[in-house]
FIRO-464864 format. One record per residue (C-alpha): residue number from 1; residue in one letter; y, x, z. Coordinates in pm, 1 decimal. Example, Ala and Ser with C-alpha at 12.3 -4.5 7.8 and 13.67 -1.06 7.14 Angstrom:
residues 2
+-----+------+----------+----------+----------+
: pos : code :       yy :       xx :       zz :
+-----+------+----------+----------+----------+
:   1 :    A :   -450.0 :   1230.0 :    780.0 :
:   2 :    S :   -106.0 :   1367.0 :    714.0 :
+-----+------+----------+----------+----------+
***
This chain:
residues 363
+-----+------+----------+----------+----------+
: pos : code :       yy :       xx :       zz :
+-----+------+----------+----------+----------+
:   1 :    M :   -185.8 :   -860.5 :  -1344.0 :
:   2 :    T :    135.9 :   -661.3 :  -1319.2 :
:   3 :    D :    416.4 :   -791.7 :  -1106.8 :
:   4 :    P :    733.0 :   -884.6 :  -1323.8 :
:   5 :    M :    958.1 :   -721.5 :  -1069.5 :
:   6 :    T :    807.8 :   -379.4 :  -1160.4 :
:   7 :    W :    865.4 :   -424.7 :  -1535.4 :
:   8 :    P :   1117.8 :   -202.2 :  -1717.6 :
:   9 :    V :   1473.0 :   -354.9 :  -1781.8 :
:  10 :    W :   1422.9 :   -419.5 :  -2162.2 :
:  11 :    K :   1100.8 :   -620.1 :  -2072.2 :
:  12 :    K :   1270.4 :   -833.7 :  -1815.2 :
:  13 :    R :   1576.6 :   -901.6 :  -2051.2 :
:  14 :    A :   1328.4 :   -999.3 :  -2329.0 :
:  15 :    L :   1150.9 :  -1228.4 :  -2085.0 :
:  16 :    V :   1484.7 :  -1408.2 :  -1985.9 :
:  17 :    L :   1584.0 :  -1425.1 :  -2354.1 :
:  18 :    A :   1250.0 :  -1596.4 :  -2434.9 :
:  19 :    L :   1286.7 :  -1833.0 :  -2145.2 :
:  20 :    W :   1638.2 :  -1955.7 :  -2232.8 :
:  21 :    T :   1522.6 :  -1969.2 :  -2616.6 :
:  22 :    V :   1227.5 :  -2210.9 :  -2517.0 :
:  23 :    L :   1450.1 :  -2411.6 :  -2299.3 :
:  24 :    A :   1702.5 :  -2464.3 :  -2595.8 :
:  25 :    V :   1441.7 :  -2540.7 :  -2843.1 :
:  26 :    S :   1261.7 :  -2799.9 :  -2617.5 :
:  27 :    Y :   1582.9 :  -2973.6 :  -2538.8 :
:  28 :    A :   1686.2 :  -2987.6 :  -2904.9 :
:  29 :    A :   1335.9 :  -3127.0 :  -2983.3 :
:  30 :    S :   1362.0 :  -3379.2 :  -2712.2 :
:  31 :    A :   1702.6 :  -3499.4 :  -2842.1 :
:  32 :    V :   1562.5 :  -3531.2 :  -3197.3 :
:  33 :    I :   1261.5 :  -3715.0 :  -3085.2 :
:  34 :    S :   1442.5 :  -3960.9 :  -2870.4 :
:  35 :    A :   1705.5 :  -4030.5 :  -3148.6 :
:  36 :    R :   1426.3 :  -4084.5 :  -3410.9 :
:  37 :    A :   1241.0 :  -4312.9 :  -3157.0 :
:  38 :    E :   1543.0 :  -4526.2 :  -3126.9 :
:  39 :    G :   1575.9 :  -4572.5 :  -3507.8 :
:  40 :    H :   1871.5 :  -4331.9 :  -3554.1 :
:  41 :    P :   1849.7 :  -4081.8 :  -3841.0 :
:  42 :    A :   1865.7 :  -3724.5 :  -3672.2 :
:  43 :    G :   1848.1 :  -3383.1 :  -3807.3 :
:  44 :    W :   1779.2 :  -3057.7 :  -3631.2 :
:  45 :    T :   2074.4 :  -2853.9 :  -3699.9 :
:  46 :    R :   2336.3 :  -3003.9 :  -3477.4 :
:  47 :    P :   2102.7 :  -3040.1 :  -3176.8 :
:  48 :    L :   1977.7 :  -2683.1 :  -3198.7 :
:  49 :    V :   2336.9 :  -2547.6 :  -3241.8 :
:  50 :    W :   2438.9 :  -2754.6 :  -2912.7 :
:  51 :    T :   2139.3 :  -2642.4 :  -2717.8 :
:  52 :    F :   2146.0 :  -2276.4 :  -2822.1 :
:  53 :    V :   2512.2 :  -2233.2 :  -2765.3 :
:  54 :    D :   2494.2 :  -2438.1 :  -2417.6 :
:  55 :    F :   2186.5 :  -2231.2 :  -2280.1 :
:  56 :    Y :   2293.3 :  -1895.4 :  -2414.5 :
:  57 :    L :   2633.7 :  -1931.8 :  -2259.5 :
:  58 :    W :   2455.9 :  -1992.6 :  -1935.3 :
:  59 :    M :   2225.3 :  -1705.3 :  -2005.7 :
:  60 :    F :   2542.4 :  -1458.5 :  -2034.4 :
:  61 :    L :   2675.0 :  -1617.4 :  -1727.1 :
:  62 :    T :   2355.7 :  -1574.8 :  -1509.6 :
:  63 :    P :   2456.5 :  -1223.5 :  -1402.6 :
:  64 :    V :   2799.7 :  -1359.4 :  -1252.3 :
:  65 :    V :   2616.1 :  -1630.8 :  -1071.8 :
:  66 :    A :   2371.9 :  -1370.5 :   -931.4 :
:  67 :    W :   2656.3 :  -1142.1 :   -827.8 :
:  68 :    L :   2819.5 :  -1433.8 :   -649.4 :
:  69 :    G :   2506.3 :  -1521.0 :   -473.4 :
:  70 :    R :   2456.7 :  -1173.0 :   -353.6 :
:  71 :    A :   2799.5 :  -1148.2 :   -232.2 :
:  72 :    T :   2757.9 :  -1458.5 :     -3.6 :
:  73 :    A :   2405.0 :  -1378.4 :     98.5 :
:  74 :    K :   2499.6 :  -1231.5 :    445.5 :
:  75 :    G :   2780.0 :  -1485.9 :    536.9 :
:  76 :    G :   2743.1 :  -1823.9 :    688.6 :
:  77 :    W :   2720.3 :  -2143.8 :    529.9 :
:  78 :    G :   3104.0 :  -2217.3 :    566.9 :
:  79 :    R :   3166.8 :  -1900.1 :    364.0 :
:  80 :    F :   2881.9 :  -1994.9 :    121.2 :
:  81 :    F :   3019.8 :  -2337.3 :     20.9 :
:  82 :    A :   3382.6 :  -2218.6 :     40.0 :
:  83 :    I :   3307.2 :  -1968.1 :   -237.6 :
:  84 :    H :   3048.3 :  -2146.1 :   -458.8 :
:  85 :    I :   3213.3 :  -2499.9 :   -485.9 :
:  86 :    P :   3528.6 :  -2361.9 :   -641.6 :
:  87 :    A :   3337.5 :  -2081.2 :   -833.8 :
:  88 :    G :   3092.9 :  -2341.9 :   -969.7 :
:  89 :    A :   3375.0 :  -2563.8 :  -1079.3 :
:  90 :    V :   3557.6 :  -2289.1 :  -1246.3 :
:  91 :    L :   3234.5 :  -2152.1 :  -1417.9 :
:  92 :    A :   3120.2 :  -2509.0 :  -1520.5 :
:  93 :    T :   3462.4 :  -2587.3 :  -1668.2 :
:  94 :    A :   3483.0 :  -2265.0 :  -1863.9 :
:  95 :    Q :   3126.6 :  -2297.4 :  -1987.5 :
:  96 :    V :   3178.7 :  -2652.0 :  -2101.5 :
:  97 :    L :   3514.8 :  -2580.6 :  -2285.3 :
:  98 :    L :   3355.3 :  -2279.4 :  -2454.4 :
:  99 :    T :   3047.2 :  -2464.3 :  -2552.3 :
: 100 :    L :   3252.4 :  -2762.6 :  -2707.2 :
: 101 :    S :   3479.8 :  -2506.5 :  -2885.2 :
: 102 :    L :   3187.2 :  -2319.2 :  -3049.5 :
: 103 :    Y :   3006.3 :  -2631.9 :  -3127.8 :
: 104 :    W :   3309.0 :  -2770.7 :  -3301.6 :
: 105 :    A :   3378.5 :  -2462.9 :  -3487.1 :
: 106 :    I :   3031.7 :  -2436.3 :  -3619.7 :
: 107 :    C :   2940.9 :  -2802.5 :  -3696.2 :
: 108 :    G :   3264.2 :  -2990.4 :  -3693.7 :
: 109 :    P :   3269.9 :  -3373.6 :  -3627.8 :
: 110 :    S :   2973.1 :  -3579.8 :  -3690.5 :
: 111 :    A :   2955.3 :  -3860.9 :  -3938.6 :
: 112 :    S :   3035.4 :  -4108.9 :  -3664.5 :
: 113 :    M :   3339.9 :  -3904.4 :  -3543.8 :
: 114 :    K :   3526.2 :  -3892.3 :  -3884.9 :
: 115 :    G :   3901.5 :  -3846.5 :  -3817.9 :
: 116 :    M :   3846.7 :  -3750.8 :  -3454.0 :
: 117 :    T :   4067.6 :  -3441.9 :  -3347.7 :
: 118 :    F :   3926.0 :  -3158.9 :  -3140.3 :
: 119 :    A :   4141.8 :  -3260.2 :  -2836.6 :
: 120 :    A :   3983.0 :  -3613.2 :  -2855.6 :
: 121 :    F :   3640.0 :  -3472.8 :  -2876.8 :
: 122 :    V :   3685.7 :  -3255.0 :  -2572.2 :
: 123 :    L :   3823.9 :  -3546.1 :  -2368.1 :
: 124 :    M :   3514.9 :  -3765.0 :  -2472.3 :
: 125 :    Q :   3261.3 :  -3499.9 :  -2394.1 :
: 126 :    F :   3409.3 :  -3300.1 :  -2096.0 :
: 127 :    V :   3349.0 :  -3511.0 :  -1784.1 :
: 128 :    Y :   2989.0 :  -3587.2 :  -1849.5 :
: 129 :    N :   2910.2 :  -3223.0 :  -1972.1 :
: 130 :    A :   3110.2 :  -3075.0 :  -1681.4 :
: 131 :    H :   2912.3 :  -3262.2 :  -1438.8 :
: 132 :    L :   2583.2 :  -3131.4 :  -1595.7 :
: 133 :    S :   2732.1 :  -2782.6 :  -1608.5 :
: 134 :    F :   2814.2 :  -2802.5 :  -1238.6 :
: 135 :    I :   2478.1 :  -2900.6 :  -1148.5 :
: 136 :    T :   2323.1 :  -2618.5 :  -1375.1 :
: 137 :    Y :   2538.1 :  -2381.4 :  -1171.4 :
: 138 :    W :   2376.2 :  -2485.6 :   -856.1 :
: 139 :    V :   2020.6 :  -2485.1 :  -1001.1 :
: 140 :    L :   2075.5 :  -2139.2 :  -1129.4 :
: 141 :    L :   2218.2 :  -2016.7 :   -789.9 :
: 142 :    V :   1913.6 :  -2154.0 :   -607.2 :
: 143 :    L :   1665.3 :  -1997.0 :   -844.5 :
: 144 :    L :   1847.8 :  -1659.1 :   -837.3 :
: 145 :    R :   1867.4 :  -1650.4 :   -457.3 :
: 146 :    A :   1492.9 :  -1736.1 :   -436.2 :
: 147 :    I :   1416.9 :  -1451.6 :   -676.5 :
: 148 :    D :   1617.9 :  -1215.0 :   -499.2 :
: 149 :    S :   1482.7 :  -1307.8 :   -162.8 :
: 150 :    Q :   1128.0 :  -1259.0 :   -291.7 :
: 151 :    Q :   1216.9 :   -917.5 :   -426.2 :
: 152 :    R :   1389.2 :   -819.8 :   -110.5 :
: 153 :    L :   1063.2 :   -928.0 :     79.9 :
: 154 :    R :    851.4 :   -741.2 :   -143.1 :
: 155 :    D :   1065.7 :   -422.7 :   -123.1 :
: 156 :    E :   1053.1 :   -465.4 :    264.6 :
: 157 :    R :    673.3 :   -497.6 :    268.6 :
: 158 :    L :    641.5 :   -183.7 :     39.1 :
: 159 :    R :    878.0 :      6.7 :    266.3 :
: 160 :    N :    695.7 :    -97.3 :    572.0 :
: 161 :    S :    351.9 :    -13.5 :    424.9 :
: 162 :    Y :    500.4 :    324.0 :    325.4 :
: 163 :    L :    633.0 :    392.7 :    668.2 :
: 164 :    E :    299.7 :    280.5 :    828.4 :
: 165 :    T :    117.6 :    525.8 :    593.9 :
: 166 :    Q :    354.8 :    795.2 :    677.6 :
: 167 :    L :    320.1 :    716.7 :   1060.2 :
: 168 :    V :    -71.7 :    730.2 :   1029.5 :
: 169 :    Q :    -63.6 :   1061.2 :    839.2 :
: 170 :    S :    175.3 :   1202.5 :   1089.0 :
: 171 :    Q :    -54.5 :   1090.1 :   1380.7 :
: 172 :    L :   -377.5 :   1219.4 :   1215.7 :
: 173 :    Q :   -206.9 :   1558.8 :   1146.0 :
: 174 :    T :   -114.9 :   1572.8 :   1513.1 :
: 175 :    L :   -461.6 :   1505.9 :   1627.6 :
: 176 :    R :   -588.0 :   1779.1 :   1387.5 :
: 177 :    V :   -322.6 :   2021.8 :   1528.3 :
: 178 :    Q :   -451.1 :   1933.0 :   1872.9 :
: 179 :    L :   -814.9 :   1963.6 :   1782.6 :
: 180 :    Q :   -808.1 :   2301.5 :   1611.5 :
: 181 :    P :   -642.5 :   2480.1 :   1906.5 :
: 182 :    H :   -901.7 :   2334.5 :   2139.8 :
: 183 :    F :  -1187.1 :   2478.7 :   1901.3 :
: 184 :    L :  -1004.1 :   2796.8 :   1856.4 :
: 185 :    F :   -953.4 :   2876.2 :   2215.7 :
: 186 :    N :  -1327.5 :   2801.7 :   2303.6 :
: 187 :    T :  -1420.3 :   3044.6 :   2010.8 :
: 188 :    L :  -1179.7 :   3315.3 :   2116.0 :
: 189 :    N :  -1313.2 :   3296.1 :   2479.2 :
: 190 :    A :  -1656.3 :   3353.8 :   2347.7 :
: 191 :    I :  -1544.6 :   3648.0 :   2133.4 :
: 192 :    S :  -1368.3 :   3790.3 :   2434.0 :
: 193 :    A :  -1691.5 :   3771.3 :   2636.8 :
: 194 :    L :  -1902.3 :   3940.2 :   2363.8 :
: 195 :    A :  -1625.9 :   4208.6 :   2284.0 :
: 196 :    L :  -1761.7 :   4447.6 :   2549.8 :
: 197 :    A :  -2106.8 :   4314.6 :   2582.0 :
: 198 :    D :  -2214.6 :   4298.8 :   2233.0 :
: 199 :    P :  -1932.2 :   4432.7 :   1983.8 :
: 200 :    M :  -2155.1 :   4374.4 :   1684.5 :
: 201 :    Q :  -2202.8 :   3992.2 :   1755.4 :
: 202 :    A :  -1830.6 :   3988.3 :   1846.6 :
: 203 :    R :  -1751.1 :   4122.7 :   1486.9 :
: 204 :    L :  -2008.0 :   3885.3 :   1326.2 :
: 205 :    M :  -1830.5 :   3572.5 :   1507.2 :
: 206 :    I :  -1480.0 :   3695.1 :   1392.9 :
: 207 :    S :  -1605.3 :   3710.8 :   1037.7 :
: 208 :    R :  -1755.8 :   3353.1 :   1056.8 :
: 209 :    L :  -1431.1 :   3230.7 :   1237.2 :
: 210 :    S :  -1247.9 :   3370.4 :    942.9 :
: 211 :    D :  -1450.9 :   3175.4 :    686.2 :
: 212 :    F :  -1410.1 :   2851.6 :    896.7 :
: 213 :    L :  -1032.2 :   2898.4 :    902.9 :
: 214 :    R :  -1027.8 :   2967.4 :    523.0 :
: 215 :    L :  -1195.2 :   2639.9 :    460.9 :
: 216 :    T :   -990.6 :   2451.7 :    698.4 :
: 217 :    L :   -665.8 :   2581.8 :    550.8 :
: 218 :    E :   -794.6 :   2485.0 :    198.9 :
: 219 :    E :   -824.6 :   2119.0 :    292.1 :
: 220 :    R :   -527.8 :   2116.0 :    543.0 :
: 221 :    H :   -347.4 :   1817.2 :    372.9 :
: 222 :    A :   -656.3 :   1610.7 :    297.7 :
: 223 :    Q :   -726.9 :   1323.3 :    537.9 :
: 224 :    Q :  -1073.8 :   1271.5 :    391.6 :
: 225 :    V :  -1315.5 :   1512.5 :    214.1 :
: 226 :    P :  -1654.5 :   1473.8 :     50.1 :
: 227 :    L :  -1956.1 :   1489.0 :    300.2 :
: 228 :    S :  -2060.2 :   1807.4 :    118.3 :
: 229 :    R :  -1738.7 :   1973.1 :    193.0 :
: 230 :    E :  -1758.4 :   1864.1 :    564.4 :
: 231 :    L :  -2108.4 :   2005.2 :    596.6 :
: 232 :    E :  -1962.6 :   2336.4 :    476.0 :
: 233 :    F :  -1709.5 :   2326.2 :    774.5 :
: 234 :    L :  -2008.0 :   2243.6 :    993.4 :
: 235 :    E :  -2227.6 :   2530.2 :    880.0 :
: 236 :    C :  -1946.4 :   2773.4 :    935.0 :
: 237 :    Y :  -1886.4 :   2623.9 :   1277.4 :
: 238 :    L :  -2265.6 :   2633.8 :   1349.6 :
: 239 :    G :  -2282.2 :   2998.7 :   1237.7 :
: 240 :    I :  -2019.2 :   3079.5 :   1504.7 :
: 241 :    Q :  -2220.4 :   2902.3 :   1767.4 :
: 242 :    Q :  -2556.7 :   3055.1 :   1639.7 :
: 243 :    V :  -2399.3 :   3394.4 :   1742.5 :
: 244 :    R :  -2339.6 :   3258.2 :   2099.0 :
: 245 :    F :  -2667.4 :   3079.9 :   2162.1 :
: 246 :    Q :  -2903.2 :   3326.0 :   1959.5 :
: 247 :    D :  -3241.4 :   3196.6 :   1948.6 :
: 248 :    R :  -3153.8 :   2912.3 :   2199.2 :
: 249 :    L :  -3012.8 :   2684.8 :   1928.4 :
: 250 :    V :  -3223.2 :   2526.7 :   1653.4 :
: 251 :    T :  -3046.9 :   2287.5 :   1408.1 :
: 252 :    H :  -3188.7 :   2047.3 :   1150.3 :
: 253 :    M :  -2985.8 :   1890.6 :    878.3 :
: 254 :    D :  -3123.6 :   1552.1 :    740.7 :
: 255 :    V :  -2868.2 :   1460.9 :    464.2 :
: 256 :    A :  -2963.8 :   1180.5 :    226.3 :
: 257 :    S :  -2887.5 :   1266.1 :   -123.3 :
: 258 :    D :  -2685.9 :    934.6 :   -191.2 :
: 259 :    T :  -2435.4 :   1029.7 :     90.0 :
: 260 :    V :  -2322.2 :   1383.3 :    -10.6 :
: 261 :    R :  -2033.2 :   1239.4 :   -228.5 :
: 262 :    A :  -1920.3 :   1004.0 :     53.5 :
: 263 :    L :  -1573.9 :   1057.3 :    181.4 :
: 264 :    V :  -1557.1 :   1127.1 :    542.7 :
: 265 :    P :  -1259.9 :   1213.1 :    779.0 :
: 266 :    N :  -1169.1 :   1574.6 :    766.5 :
: 267 :    M :  -1339.4 :   1779.6 :   1046.7 :
: 268 :    I :  -1502.4 :   1472.4 :   1185.7 :
: 269 :    L :  -1849.9 :   1621.8 :   1261.6 :
: 270 :    Q :  -1726.4 :   1937.0 :   1433.3 :
: 271 :    P :  -1594.2 :   1776.1 :   1757.5 :
: 272 :    L :  -1930.9 :   1577.3 :   1770.2 :
: 273 :    V :  -2136.8 :   1875.3 :   1736.3 :
: 274 :    E :  -1912.7 :   2075.7 :   1992.1 :
: 275 :    N :  -1962.8 :   1789.2 :   2233.9 :
: 276 :    A :  -2326.7 :   1808.4 :   2210.3 :
: 277 :    L :  -2332.6 :   2191.7 :   2227.6 :
: 278 :    R :  -2092.2 :   2211.6 :   2539.1 :
: 279 :    H :  -2220.7 :   1914.7 :   2737.1 :
: 280 :    G :  -2597.0 :   1913.3 :   2630.1 :
: 281 :    L :  -2715.5 :   2232.7 :   2527.6 :
: 282 :    L :  -2506.5 :   2516.4 :   2674.4 :
: 283 :    D :  -2656.9 :   2479.9 :   3015.5 :
: 284 :    K :  -3001.3 :   2409.6 :   2917.2 :
: 285 :    P :  -3220.4 :   2729.2 :   3001.0 :
: 286 :    E :  -3478.4 :   2677.0 :   2716.3 :
: 287 :    R :  -3414.3 :   2624.7 :   2354.5 :
: 288 :    G :  -3220.8 :   2332.9 :   2227.9 :
: 289 :    T :  -3238.2 :   2131.6 :   1923.4 :
: 290 :    L :  -2952.5 :   1979.2 :   1732.2 :
: 291 :    H :  -3032.8 :   1702.9 :   1458.7 :
: 292 :    I :  -2773.6 :   1569.7 :   1221.5 :
: 293 :    V :  -2869.4 :   1279.0 :   1008.9 :
: 294 :    T :  -2653.4 :   1095.1 :    743.7 :
: 295 :    R :  -2767.1 :    765.7 :    576.6 :
: 296 :    R :  -2609.5 :    484.5 :    369.0 :
: 297 :    H :  -2676.3 :    141.3 :    502.3 :
: 298 :    G :  -2524.0 :   -104.2 :    253.9 :
: 299 :    D :  -2148.9 :    -41.2 :    242.5 :
: 300 :    D :  -2138.8 :    168.9 :    546.9 :
: 301 :    L :  -2205.7 :    533.3 :    600.4 :
: 302 :    H :  -2413.9 :    613.6 :    907.5 :
: 303 :    V :  -2376.9 :    959.9 :   1074.5 :
: 304 :    Q :  -2589.2 :   1059.8 :   1382.6 :
: 305 :    V :  -2577.3 :   1360.5 :   1596.6 :
: 306 :    D :  -2889.1 :   1416.7 :   1826.8 :
: 307 :    D :  -2941.9 :   1676.9 :   2094.9 :
: 308 :    D :  -3220.3 :   1713.8 :   2328.7 :
: 309 :    G :  -3006.0 :   1855.2 :   2608.1 :
: 310 :    L :  -2933.4 :   1745.5 :   2955.7 :
: 311 :    G :  -2811.1 :   1412.9 :   2855.5 :
: 312 :    L :  -2539.7 :   1186.7 :   2970.5 :
: 313 :    P :  -2409.2 :   1209.9 :   3343.1 :
: 314 :    P :  -2531.7 :    911.6 :   3579.4 :
: 315 :    E :  -2197.5 :    771.4 :   3574.1 :
: 316 :    G :  -2172.4 :    756.8 :   3195.9 :
: 317 :    A :  -1994.3 :    968.1 :   2932.8 :
: 318 :    K :  -1615.9 :   1034.7 :   2939.9 :
: 319 :    D :  -1431.8 :   1103.4 :   2623.8 :
: 320 :    G :  -1278.7 :   1450.5 :   2618.1 :
: 321 :    I :  -1041.2 :   1586.3 :   2366.4 :
: 322 :    G :  -1285.7 :   1598.8 :   2085.0 :
: 323 :    L :  -1445.0 :   1243.6 :   2118.6 :
: 324 :    G :  -1111.2 :   1089.0 :   2206.7 :
: 325 :    N :   -940.5 :   1232.1 :   1885.8 :
: 326 :    T :  -1239.2 :   1121.5 :   1695.1 :
: 327 :    R :  -1219.8 :    773.4 :   1807.9 :
: 328 :    T :   -847.9 :    767.5 :   1746.3 :
: 329 :    R :   -879.4 :    900.7 :   1394.5 :
: 330 :    L :  -1159.0 :    648.7 :   1300.6 :
: 331 :    D :   -933.0 :    367.0 :   1428.9 :
: 332 :    M :   -634.9 :    492.5 :   1222.4 :
: 333 :    L :   -836.6 :    526.3 :    906.1 :
: 334 :    F :  -1065.1 :    223.9 :    922.8 :
: 335 :    G :   -951.0 :      9.3 :   1202.1 :
: 336 :    G :  -1233.6 :   -224.7 :   1331.9 :
: 337 :    S :  -1463.3 :   -132.1 :   1042.1 :
: 338 :    A :  -1557.7 :    189.4 :   1238.1 :
: 339 :    T :  -1761.6 :    251.1 :   1534.3 :
: 340 :    L :  -1842.1 :    548.7 :   1767.1 :
: 341 :    E :  -2123.0 :    505.6 :   2021.0 :
: 342 :    L :  -2277.7 :    757.6 :   2272.5 :
: 343 :    S :  -2626.9 :    673.7 :   2418.2 :
: 344 :    R :  -2927.7 :    834.5 :   2603.2 :
: 345 :    R :  -3217.2 :    923.4 :   2387.7 :
: 346 :    A :  -3555.1 :    790.8 :   2494.8 :
: 347 :    D :  -3703.6 :   1134.8 :   2503.4 :
: 348 :    G :  -3416.1 :   1307.6 :   2672.4 :
: 349 :    G :  -3074.6 :   1425.1 :   2542.7 :
: 350 :    T :  -2782.0 :   1235.9 :   2399.8 :
: 351 :    R :  -2716.4 :   1044.8 :   2060.0 :
: 352 :    V :  -2389.8 :    996.3 :   1891.6 :
: 353 :    E :  -2375.3 :    748.6 :   1617.3 :
: 354 :    M :  -2093.6 :    703.8 :   1389.7 :
: 355 :    R :  -2036.4 :    415.1 :   1133.3 :
: 356 :    F :  -1749.1 :    357.2 :    891.9 :
: 357 :    P :  -1709.7 :    214.7 :    538.0 :
: 358 :    Y :  -1884.7 :    397.4 :    254.2 :
: 359 :    R :  -1627.8 :    521.4 :     -0.9 :
: 360 :    E :  -1736.7 :    768.4 :   -266.7 :
: 361 :    Q :  -1537.1 :   1042.2 :   -409.0 :
: 362 :    T :  -1390.1 :    963.8 :   -762.8 :
: 363 :    A :  -1422.6 :   1214.5 :  -1031.2 :
+-----+------+----------+----------+----------+
***
C-alpha cells in the first residue's frame, strides 16, 4: 500500500476535496434526519448549502492554518498560544461571517424567519457558530501539526537510512581499497621473484594478473555479485597462484547448481583462499589440496574453504587483513545473520566456513 505522503500533488488535493465533501454531506444528512425524527418537515437544499459553504470555506482556510502551525512549531508554548488564540479568533470570525453571508445570499431567510433582516440573522447565528468555528480551528491545527510531525519523522528516517547506506558503502569501498593493494603487493613480490629465475612464468603471472584486474574493475561499484562471477575472480586468482605453486597445488571446486545465481559480497572468496595458501599450504613441502564447497541450506548460503596444510597454530588463529576485512564486510552487509568460523580439520589442515542469507540475482 502506497504512502499518501508520496502521492503527487493533484492526488493529495483530490483526497482533501473528497474528505471535506464527505463531511459536508454527512453533516447535512444528520441535520435532515434529526429534523424529521422530531416531526419537523426538512428538505435537503438548505442543509446541503450550509454544510458545503461551511466546510469548503474551512478547506480553503486549511493552508493558512497549516502555515501558522509551521510558523510556531519551533517556538515555546507562550509564543504558540500568543499567536494561535488571536489568529483562531480572527479566522473563526471571518469564516462565520462569510458563511452566513453566502448562505443568506443563496438561500435567503427560511419560512420561520419571514421579515428577518440580514443583520438580525447574523446576530442570532453568530455567537453559536463562532464558538464552533473557533473549536474547528483548533481541531484543524492539531491534526495538521500531527500530519506535519509524521511527515518530518518519515523524512528524517529516510534521510538517516540514506546516510547509513552511504556510510556502509563508503566503509565497504574502503575495505576493498585496502584489500586490493594487499593482494597486489603479494602478487608483485612473487612476479619480482620469478622475473630472473623464470621469466616465462613471470610473464604468465602478469597476464593472469591483468585478467584479474580487468574483472575487478568491471565490478568495482558492485557490493554483491552472482556466485558465478565471484568464481571467475577466484579462477583468475588461482591461475596466478598456480604459477607460484606449480604442481604443489591441487584445487577442487564443488559448487552446487542451485547456488551459482546466489548474490555474494564482491571478492569475498579471494581473501579466504589467500589465507589458506599463505598460512596453510605455502610452507608445506609436499603437494597441498584446496577444496571449495558451496551449498544452499534453507534460507542460507554455505561456503566452505578447506585446505590440508599445516593447520592452525596452537594458540589459535589470528585474523589478518584479509580475514578481518571479510568479517567486517559480512557484518556490514548482513549483521548478525552472517557467520565466519575457522576450525581445525580432523584429518589435518584448516576449514573456513561462511554462512549468510541466500539472495538470488534477479533477472
